[in-house]
KOLTI-784006 format. One record per residue (C-alpha): residue number from 1; residue in three letters; x, y, z. Coordinates in Angstrom, 1 decimal, always signed. Layout:
BEGIN
NUM ALA X Y Z
...
# end
This chain:
BEGIN
1 MET +83.6 +113.6 +106.5
2 ILE +84.0 +115.2 +103.1
3 ARG +87.5 +116.4 +104.1
4 GLN +88.5 +112.8 +105.1
5 PHE +87.1 +111.5 +101.8
6 VAL +89.1 +114.1 +99.8
7 ARG +92.3 +113.2 +101.7
8 PHE +91.6 +109.5 +101.0
9 LEU +91.2 +110.3 +97.3
10 ASP +94.3 +112.4 +97.3
11 ARG +96.4 +109.8 +99.0
12 THR +95.0 +107.1 +96.7
13 TRP +95.8 +109.1 +93.5
14 ASN +99.3 +109.9 +94.8
15 SER +100.0 +106.2 +94.9
16 ILE +102.1 +105.1 +91.9
17 SER +100.6 +101.6 +92.1
18 PHE +97.1 +103.0 +91.9
19 ARG +97.9 +105.3 +89.0
20 LEU +99.7 +102.6 +87.2
21 THR +96.9 +100.1 +87.6
22 PHE +94.3 +102.6 +86.8
23 ASN +96.0 +103.8 +83.6
24 TYR +96.4 +100.2 +82.4
25 GLY +92.8 +99.6 +83.4
26 MET +91.7 +102.6 +81.3
27 LEU +93.7 +101.3 +78.4
28 ALA +92.0 +97.9 +78.8
29 ILE +88.5 +99.6 +78.9
30 PHE +89.4 +101.6 +75.8
31 SER +90.5 +98.4 +74.1
32 ILE +87.2 +96.7 +75.2
33 LEU +85.3 +99.8 +73.9
34 VAL +86.9 +99.5 +70.5
35 LEU +86.3 +95.8 +70.4
36 MET +82.7 +96.1 +71.5
37 ALA +82.1 +98.9 +68.9
38 PHE +83.6 +96.7 +66.2
39 ILE +81.4 +93.7 +67.3
40 TYR +78.3 +95.9 +67.5
41 LEU +78.8 +97.4 +64.0
42 GLN +79.5 +93.9 +62.6
43 VAL +76.4 +92.4 +64.2
44 VAL +74.2 +95.3 +63.1
45 GLY +75.6 +95.2 +59.6
46 ALA +75.0 +91.4 +59.5
47 LEU +71.4 +91.8 +60.6
48 HIS +70.7 +94.5 +57.9
49 SER +72.5 +92.4 +55.2
50 GLN +70.4 +89.4 +56.1
51 LEU +67.2 +91.5 +55.8
52 GLN +68.3 +92.8 +52.5
53 ARG +69.1 +89.3 +51.2
54 GLN +65.7 +88.1 +52.5
55 ILE +63.8 +91.0 +50.7
56 ALA +65.8 +90.6 +47.5
57 SER +65.2 +86.8 +47.5
58 THR +61.5 +87.1 +48.2
59 THR +61.1 +89.9 +45.5
60 HIS +62.9 +87.7 +43.0
61 ARG +60.7 +84.7 +43.7
62 LEU +57.5 +86.8 +43.4
63 VAL +58.6 +88.5 +40.2
64 THR +59.5 +85.1 +38.8
65 ASP +56.0 +83.8 +39.6
66 PHE +54.5 +86.9 +37.9
67 GLU +56.6 +86.3 +34.8
68 ALA +55.7 +82.6 +34.7
69 GLY +51.9 +82.9 +35.4
70 GLY +50.9 +86.5 +35.3
71 SER +49.2 +88.5 +37.9
72 ASP +46.9 +85.7 +38.9
73 ARG +49.7 +83.5 +39.9
74 LEU +51.4 +86.4 +41.7
75 ILE +48.2 +87.1 +43.7
76 ARG +47.9 +83.4 +44.6
77 SER +51.5 +83.3 +45.8
78 LEU +51.0 +86.5 +47.9
79 ALA +47.8 +85.0 +49.4
80 PHE +49.6 +81.8 +50.3
81 THR +52.6 +83.6 +51.8
82 LEU +50.3 +85.8 +53.9
83 SER +48.4 +82.8 +55.2
84 ASP +51.2 +80.4 +55.9
85 GLU +51.9 +82.1 +59.3
86 VAL +55.7 +81.8 +58.7
87 ASP +57.2 +85.2 +59.8
88 SER +53.8 +86.7 +59.0
89 ASP +54.2 +89.3 +61.7
90 GLN +57.4 +90.6 +60.1
91 GLU +56.9 +90.2 +56.4
92 LEU +55.2 +93.1 +54.6
93 TYR +53.6 +92.9 +51.2
94 LEU +51.5 +95.1 +48.9
95 LEU +50.4 +94.7 +45.3
96 ILE +49.0 +97.8 +43.6
97 ASN +47.3 +97.8 +40.2
98 GLN +47.8 +100.2 +37.3
99 ALA +45.1 +102.5 +38.8
100 GLY +46.9 +102.7 +42.2
101 GLU +44.4 +100.5 +43.9
102 LYS +45.4 +97.9 +46.5
103 VAL +45.0 +94.4 +45.1
104 ILE +46.4 +92.3 +48.0
105 GLY +48.8 +92.8 +50.9
106 ASN +49.1 +93.6 +54.6
107 LEU +50.1 +97.2 +54.2
108 ASP +47.5 +100.0 +54.3
109 ALA +49.4 +102.1 +51.6
110 ALA +52.6 +102.2 +49.7
111 PRO +55.5 +103.7 +51.7
112 VAL +57.3 +105.0 +48.7
113 SER +56.8 +105.3 +44.9
114 ARG +59.1 +104.3 +42.1
115 LEU +61.8 +103.0 +44.5
116 SER +64.0 +100.3 +43.0
117 GLU +66.6 +100.1 +45.8
118 ILE +66.0 +98.6 +49.3
119 ALA +65.5 +101.4 +51.8
120 GLU +63.8 +102.1 +55.1
121 ALA +60.4 +103.9 +55.3
122 ASN +57.6 +104.5 +57.7
123 VAL +54.4 +102.7 +56.9
124 ALA +51.0 +101.7 +58.4
125 ARG +49.8 +98.1 +58.8
126 ASN +46.2 +97.6 +60.0
127 GLY +46.3 +101.2 +61.2
128 LEU +49.5 +100.9 +63.2
129 ALA +52.6 +102.9 +62.3
130 LEU +55.8 +101.0 +61.9
131 THR +59.2 +101.2 +60.3
132 GLY +60.3 +98.7 +57.7
133 ARG +62.8 +98.1 +55.0
134 PHE +61.3 +97.8 +51.5
135 LYS +61.9 +97.2 +47.8
136 VAL +59.5 +98.5 +45.2
137 SER +59.3 +96.7 +41.9
138 ILE +57.3 +97.9 +38.8
139 LEU +55.9 +94.8 +36.9
140 ASP +55.4 +94.5 +33.2
141 ASP +51.7 +95.1 +33.4
142 GLY +52.2 +98.4 +35.2
143 SER +51.3 +97.1 +38.6
144 THR +53.6 +97.8 +41.6
145 LEU +54.9 +95.1 +43.9
146 ILE +56.2 +96.2 +47.4
147 VAL +58.1 +93.6 +49.5
148 GLY +59.4 +94.5 +52.9
149 VAL +60.3 +93.4 +56.4
150 ASP +59.2 +95.0 +59.7
151 LEU +62.2 +96.3 +61.6
152 THR +60.6 +96.3 +65.0
153 GLU +62.2 +93.0 +66.2
154 THR +65.5 +93.8 +64.5
155 ASN +65.7 +97.2 +66.2
156 ARG +64.8 +95.6 +69.5
157 THR +67.6 +93.1 +69.0
158 ILE +70.1 +95.9 +68.1
159 ALA +69.0 +97.8 +71.2
160 LEU +69.6 +94.7 +73.4
161 ILE +73.0 +94.3 +71.9
162 GLY +73.8 +98.0 +72.6
163 GLN +72.6 +97.6 +76.2
164 ALA +74.7 +94.5 +76.6
165 CYS +77.7 +96.4 +75.4
166 LEU +77.1 +99.3 +77.8
167 VAL +76.6 +96.9 +80.7
168 THR +79.8 +95.1 +79.7
169 LEU +81.7 +98.4 +79.7
170 PHE +80.2 +99.3 +83.1
171 VAL +81.1 +96.0 +84.6
172 ALA +84.6 +96.3 +83.1
173 LEU +85.0 +99.7 +84.7
174 MET +83.9 +98.4 +88.1
175 LEU +86.3 +95.5 +87.8
176 VAL +89.1 +97.8 +86.9
177 ILE +88.4 +100.1 +89.9
178 VAL +88.1 +97.1 +92.3
179 GLY +91.2 +95.5 +90.7
180 THR +93.1 +98.7 +91.1
181 PHE +92.5 +98.9 +94.8
182 ILE +93.3 +95.2 +95.2
183 PHE +96.5 +95.5 +93.2
184 ARG +97.4 +98.7 +95.2
185 ARG +96.9 +96.8 +98.4
186 GLU +99.0 +93.9 +97.3
187 LEU +101.7 +96.1 +96.0
188 ASP +101.8 +98.1 +99.1
189 PHE +102.0 +94.9 +101.1
190 ARG +105.0 +93.8 +99.1
191 VAL +106.7 +97.2 +99.1
192 SER +106.0 +97.7 +102.8
193 SER +108.5 +95.0 +103.8
194 ILE +111.2 +96.8 +101.7
195 HIS +110.2 +100.1 +103.2
196 LYS +110.3 +98.7 +106.8
197 THR +113.7 +97.2 +106.2
198 ALA +115.1 +100.4 +104.7
199 THR +113.7 +102.3 +107.8
200 GLN +115.4 +99.8 +110.2
201 ILE +118.7 +100.1 +108.3
202 SER +118.6 +103.9 +108.3
203 SER +118.1 +103.7 +112.1
204 GLY +121.4 +101.7 +112.4
205 GLN +120.1 +98.1 +112.3
206 LEU +122.5 +97.0 +109.5
207 SER +121.6 +93.3 +110.1
208 SER +118.0 +93.8 +109.0
209 ARG +117.0 +92.0 +105.8
210 ILE +113.9 +91.9 +103.6
211 PRO +111.9 +88.7 +104.2
212 LEU +111.7 +86.6 +101.0
213 SER +108.4 +85.2 +99.8
214 GLU +107.8 +81.6 +98.7
215 ILE +106.8 +82.8 +95.2
216 HIS +109.9 +83.5 +93.1
217 ASP +108.4 +86.5 +91.3
218 GLU +109.9 +89.9 +90.5
219 PHE +109.7 +91.1 +94.1
220 TYR +111.5 +87.9 +95.3
221 HIS +114.4 +88.6 +92.9
222 LEU +114.4 +92.3 +93.8
223 SER +114.4 +91.5 +97.5
224 HIS +117.2 +88.9 +97.0
225 GLU +119.3 +91.4 +95.2
226 ILE +118.7 +94.1 +97.8
227 ASN +119.6 +91.6 +100.6
228 SER +122.8 +90.7 +98.7
229 MET +123.6 +94.4 +98.5
230 LEU +122.9 +94.9 +102.2
231 ASP +125.2 +91.9 +103.0
232 ARG +127.9 +93.5 +101.0
233 ILE +127.4 +96.9 +102.6
234 GLU +127.4 +95.4 +106.1
235 ALA +130.6 +93.5 +105.3
236 LEU +132.2 +96.7 +104.0
237 MET +131.0 +98.6 +107.1
238 LYS +132.5 +96.0 +109.3
239 GLY +135.7 +96.1 +107.2
240 VAL +135.8 +99.8 +107.5
241 ARG +135.3 +99.6 +111.3
242 HIS +138.0 +96.9 +111.6
243 VAL +140.4 +99.0 +109.4
244 SER +139.7 +102.1 +111.4
245 ASP +140.3 +100.3 +114.7
246 THR +143.4 +98.7 +113.4
247 ILE +144.8 +101.9 +112.0
248 ALA +144.1 +103.6 +115.3
249 HIS +146.0 +100.8 +117.0
250 ASN +148.9 +100.9 +114.5
251 LEU +149.1 +104.7 +114.9
252 ARG +148.8 +104.8 +118.6
253 THR +151.6 +102.4 +119.3
254 PRO +154.4 +104.1 +117.2
255 LEU +153.2 +107.6 +118.2
256 THR +153.3 +106.5 +121.8
257 ARG +156.9 +105.3 +121.3
258 ILE +157.9 +108.5 +119.5
259 ILE +156.4 +110.8 +122.2
260 SER +157.9 +108.7 +125.0
261 ARG +161.3 +108.8 +123.4
262 LEU +161.2 +112.5 +122.7
263 ARG +160.0 +113.4 +126.2
264 THR +162.7 +111.3 +127.7
265 VAL +165.5 +113.3 +125.9
266 GLN +163.7 +116.6 +126.8
267 ARG +164.7 +116.1 +130.4
268 PRO +167.9 +117.6 +131.6
269 GLY +171.0 +115.6 +131.7
270 HIS +170.8 +113.9 +128.3
271 SER +173.6 +114.3 +125.9
272 ALA +173.4 +115.5 +122.3
273 GLN +174.1 +112.0 +121.1
274 GLU +171.0 +110.7 +122.9
275 VAL +168.9 +113.5 +121.5
276 LEU +170.2 +112.7 +118.0
277 GLN +169.4 +109.0 +118.5
278 ALA +165.9 +109.9 +119.7
279 THR +165.4 +112.2 +116.7
280 HIS +166.6 +109.4 +114.3
281 PHE +164.2 +107.0 +116.0
282 ALA +161.3 +109.4 +115.6
283 VAL +162.1 +110.0 +111.9
284 GLN +162.3 +106.2 +111.3
285 GLU +158.9 +105.6 +113.0
286 ILE +157.3 +108.5 +111.0
287 GLU +158.7 +107.0 +107.8
288 ASN +157.2 +103.7 +108.6
289 LEU +153.8 +105.4 +109.2
290 ASN +154.1 +107.2 +105.9
291 GLN +154.7 +103.8 +104.2
292 LEU +151.6 +102.5 +105.9
293 PHE +149.5 +105.3 +104.6
294 GLU +150.9 +105.0 +101.1
295 LYS +150.1 +101.3 +101.2
296 LEU +146.5 +101.9 +102.4
297 LEU +146.1 +104.6 +99.7
298 GLN +147.3 +102.3 +97.0
299 ILE +144.9 +99.6 +98.1
300 SER +142.1 +102.1 +98.1
301 GLU +142.9 +103.3 +94.6
302 ILE +143.1 +99.7 +93.4
303 GLU +139.8 +98.8 +94.9
304 ALA +138.2 +101.9 +93.5
305 GLY +139.5 +101.0 +90.0
306 VAL +141.5 +104.2 +89.5
307 HIS +144.2 +102.3 +87.7
308 ARG +141.9 +100.8 +85.1
309 GLN +142.6 +103.7 +82.8
310 ARG +146.2 +102.4 +82.6
311 PHE +145.2 +99.0 +81.3
312 ARG +147.2 +97.9 +78.3
313 VAL +147.8 +94.6 +76.6
314 CYS +151.0 +93.3 +78.3
315 ASP +153.0 +90.1 +78.2
316 PHE +152.8 +88.5 +81.6
317 SER +155.5 +86.0 +80.8
318 ALA +157.9 +89.0 +80.4
319 ILE +156.6 +90.4 +83.7
320 ALA +157.2 +87.0 +85.4
321 GLU +160.7 +86.7 +84.0
322 ASP +161.6 +90.2 +85.3
323 VAL +160.3 +89.4 +88.8
324 ILE +162.1 +86.1 +89.0
325 ASP +165.3 +87.7 +87.8
326 LEU +164.9 +90.4 +90.4
327 TYR +164.5 +87.8 +93.3
328 SER +167.0 +85.3 +92.1
329 ALA +169.9 +87.0 +93.9
330 PHE +167.7 +87.2 +97.1
331 ALA +167.0 +83.5 +96.8
332 GLU +170.7 +82.7 +96.4
333 ASP +171.5 +84.7 +99.5
334 ARG +169.0 +82.7 +101.5
335 HIS +170.2 +79.4 +99.9
336 ARG +166.9 +78.9 +98.2
337 ARG +166.0 +77.8 +94.7
338 LEU +163.6 +79.8 +92.5
339 SER +162.3 +78.3 +89.3
340 LEU +159.9 +79.6 +86.6
341 THR +157.8 +77.7 +84.0
342 ILE +155.9 +79.4 +81.2
343 HIS +153.5 +77.8 +78.8
344 GLY +151.4 +79.4 +76.1
345 ASP +150.7 +83.0 +74.9
346 CYS +150.4 +84.9 +78.2
347 HIS +149.2 +88.3 +77.0
348 ILE +146.6 +90.0 +79.2
349 ASP +144.8 +93.3 +79.3
350 GLY +145.9 +95.0 +82.6
351 ASP +148.3 +97.2 +84.5
352 ALA +151.8 +95.8 +84.1
353 ASP +153.1 +97.6 +87.2
354 LEU +150.4 +96.3 +89.4
355 LEU +150.7 +92.7 +88.0
356 ALA +154.4 +92.8 +88.7
357 SER +153.8 +94.1 +92.2
358 MET +151.3 +91.3 +92.8
359 LEU +153.7 +88.6 +91.7
360 ALA +156.6 +90.2 +93.6
361 ASN +154.6 +90.2 +96.8
362 LEU +153.7 +86.5 +96.4
363 VAL +157.3 +85.5 +95.5
364 ASP +158.7 +87.5 +98.4
365 ASN +156.4 +85.8 +100.9
366 ALA +157.2 +82.4 +99.4
367 LEU +160.9 +82.9 +99.7
368 LYS +160.6 +84.1 +103.3
369 TYR +158.8 +80.9 +104.5
370 THR +160.0 +78.2 +102.1
371 ARG +162.6 +75.6 +103.2
372 GLU +164.3 +74.9 +99.9
373 HIS +162.4 +75.6 +96.7
374 VAL +159.8 +78.0 +95.3
375 TRP +158.1 +77.1 +92.0
376 VAL +156.4 +79.7 +89.8
377 SER +154.4 +78.6 +86.8
378 VAL +152.5 +80.6 +84.2
379 HIS +150.1 +78.8 +81.9
380 ALA +147.7 +80.3 +79.3
381 GLU +145.1 +78.1 +77.7
382 GLN +141.4 +78.1 +76.9
383 GLY +141.0 +81.8 +77.5
384 GLN +142.5 +81.7 +81.0
385 LEU +145.9 +82.7 +82.4
386 SER +146.8 +80.6 +85.4
387 ILE +149.6 +81.6 +87.8
388 GLN +150.7 +79.3 +90.5
389 ILE +153.2 +80.0 +93.3
390 GLU +154.3 +77.0 +95.4
391 ASP +156.7 +76.5 +98.3
392 ASP +157.7 +73.8 +100.7
393 GLY +157.4 +75.8 +103.8
394 PRO +155.1 +75.4 +106.8
395 GLY +152.1 +76.7 +104.9
396 ILE +148.9 +78.2 +106.3
397 PRO +146.3 +76.3 +108.3
398 VAL +143.1 +75.7 +106.3
399 SER +141.1 +77.3 +109.1
400 GLU +143.0 +80.6 +108.4
401 TYR +142.3 +80.8 +104.7
402 GLY +139.3 +83.0 +105.3
403 ASN +141.4 +85.5 +107.3
404 VAL +144.3 +85.8 +104.9
405 GLY +144.1 +89.0 +102.9
406 LYS +142.3 +91.1 +105.5
407 HIS +143.6 +94.5 +106.5
408 PHE +146.6 +94.2 +108.9
409 TYR +146.1 +90.4 +109.4
410 GLN +149.3 +88.5 +110.1
411 LEU +149.4 +84.8 +110.8
412 ASP +152.5 +85.4 +113.0
413 PRO +151.9 +88.4 +115.4
414 ASN +155.6 +88.9 +115.8
415 ALA +156.3 +89.2 +112.1
416 THR +157.5 +92.5 +110.7
417 GLY +155.4 +94.6 +108.3
418 PHE +151.9 +95.9 +108.3
419 GLY +149.9 +92.8 +107.1
420 LEU +148.8 +94.6 +103.9
421 GLY +150.8 +92.6 +101.3
422 LEU +148.2 +89.9 +100.5
423 LYS +145.4 +92.5 +100.8
424 SER +147.0 +94.5 +98.0
425 VAL +147.5 +91.2 +96.0
426 MET +143.8 +90.4 +96.4
427 ALA +142.8 +93.9 +95.4
428 ILE +144.9 +93.7 +92.2
429 VAL +143.5 +90.3 +91.4
430 ALA +139.9 +91.6 +91.8
431 MET +140.6 +94.7 +89.7
432 HIS +141.7 +92.3 +86.8
433 ASP +138.5 +90.2 +87.3
434 GLY +140.6 +87.3 +88.5
435 THR +140.2 +84.7 +91.3
436 LEU +142.7 +83.7 +94.0
437 CYS +142.7 +80.5 +96.0
438 PHE +144.9 +78.7 +98.6
439 GLU +145.7 +75.0 +98.7
440 ASP +147.6 +73.0 +101.2
441 ARG +150.6 +71.5 +99.4
442 GLN +151.7 +69.2 +102.2
443 PRO +154.2 +70.6 +103.0
444 GLY +153.9 +74.2 +101.9
445 LEU +151.4 +76.4 +100.3
446 LYS +150.1 +76.6 +96.8
447 ILE +148.5 +79.9 +95.6
448 THR +146.6 +79.8 +92.3
449 ILE +145.5 +82.9 +90.5
450 VAL +143.3 +82.7 +87.3
451 PHE +142.7 +85.7 +85.0
452 PRO +140.3 +85.7 +82.0
453 ILE +142.2 +86.6 +78.9
454 GLU +141.4 +87.2 +75.2
455 GLN +143.5 +85.4 +72.7
456 VAL +145.7 +87.9 +70.9
# end
C-alpha cells in the first residue's frame, strides 16, 4: 500500500502539468500570504492607533476639566464617566493625590509612574490582572491622572483576525492542491488525444488526425496546426511513393530495352554493325536516364532552397527579352508568332538562371501546342511582378489543373519527355514565394505567375 502511494506521488510529481500548476499555486499562496500579512499589520496598526487617539482625547478632555474647575470638577467628570456605562468595561481610570493615595478610579494601583507617553502595562482591576494601554499625566496640583483602555477585547479581535488569515491560507492551499489535480487531469485529457494520434501515426496510420474541440483555445489552434502539418507530411509521403513508383517504372522500361537489345546482339550471327547500333542505342538510353536524374536532382535542390544563396536583385525584363530572343528562331521555324510586352520596373530578388529556366519552359510548351500566336507579358505594379504566358492552342481541361505539375505527369501519354518541366517551374515559383495559376483562354491556355517584389 505504501509502495503504491509512493509510486503515485512519484508519477504525479513527474507530471509537468502537476509541477507547473503546483508552482504557480505556490506563487499564488505566497502572494496571498504577503497580502494577508499586509492586511493584518494594517488592521492591527489601525486598532492600536484608534486606541491611542481615544486615550489621548480622553486625557485631553479630563485635563481641560481640571484646568477649568480644579480637582473637584475632575473628580465629578471621572465619577460621571465611570457611571455612564458607556465602554465602562474597557475604560481604565485612576486619580492619585499628592500623597500617592487613590482618589477615584477603577484600577487598584498605578501601572507605571511618571510616564508621559502612551504605553502598555499590566495592571489589576478589582483584583483581576489585565493588560492595558495607558497615559500618565501629572497635574498642576501634584496629583496623577492615569487614563487607559483594556486591551482584552482588542487582543481577542487581533487573534480572530490572525486565525482568519491562517484559515484563509489553509483553504487556499487545499484549493491549490485540488485545482492542481483537476488541471493535471484536464491537461492530460487534452494531451492524450495528441499522444494517441502520434502513437497511431508512428505505427503507420498516416491518415490519423487529432480531434478538434469545440472551444477555440490554445489546444485547438495547436491541434489544428499539427493536423495541417500531418496533412502536409501525408501528401509528401504519397508524393514520394508516387515518385518512387514512377521512377521505378521509368527506369525499368529503358533498362529492359537496353538489356533486351544487348542480349540480342550477344547471340552468334550478328554483324559488327548491329553490335555498334545496339551499343549506340544503349548509350542514348543511358544518357536519357542521366538527364532524368539530373532533372530530379535539380527539382530536389530547388524545393530544398539550396539555390537561395544565389539570390540577387535582377531585372526580369532583361531575362524575358533574352528568352524571347532565344525562342524567336524556333517560333519562326514552326511558323508561329512570339510577342513580348513589358510594363514597369521589373526588378526582383531571385536566381536569374532559375527564373530564365522557368520562363523558357513555359514558352517552349506554349510554342509546342499553340496554333498561331504566343503572348508573353511582364507587368510590375503595386509591389507585384505579374508574368502571363498565353497561347491559342487546345489548352488543358479544367479537370486536369490539379494534376498538372506532378512528377512525371503528362496530359498526352504519347508525348516525349519525362513530365518534369512544369514540376520544375512550380518548384522555382514556390522558391521565389510566388503563385502560379491556370486559366482557360478559350481557345488556348493562360498561365499567370505572380511574384512579390520590393520597389528598387
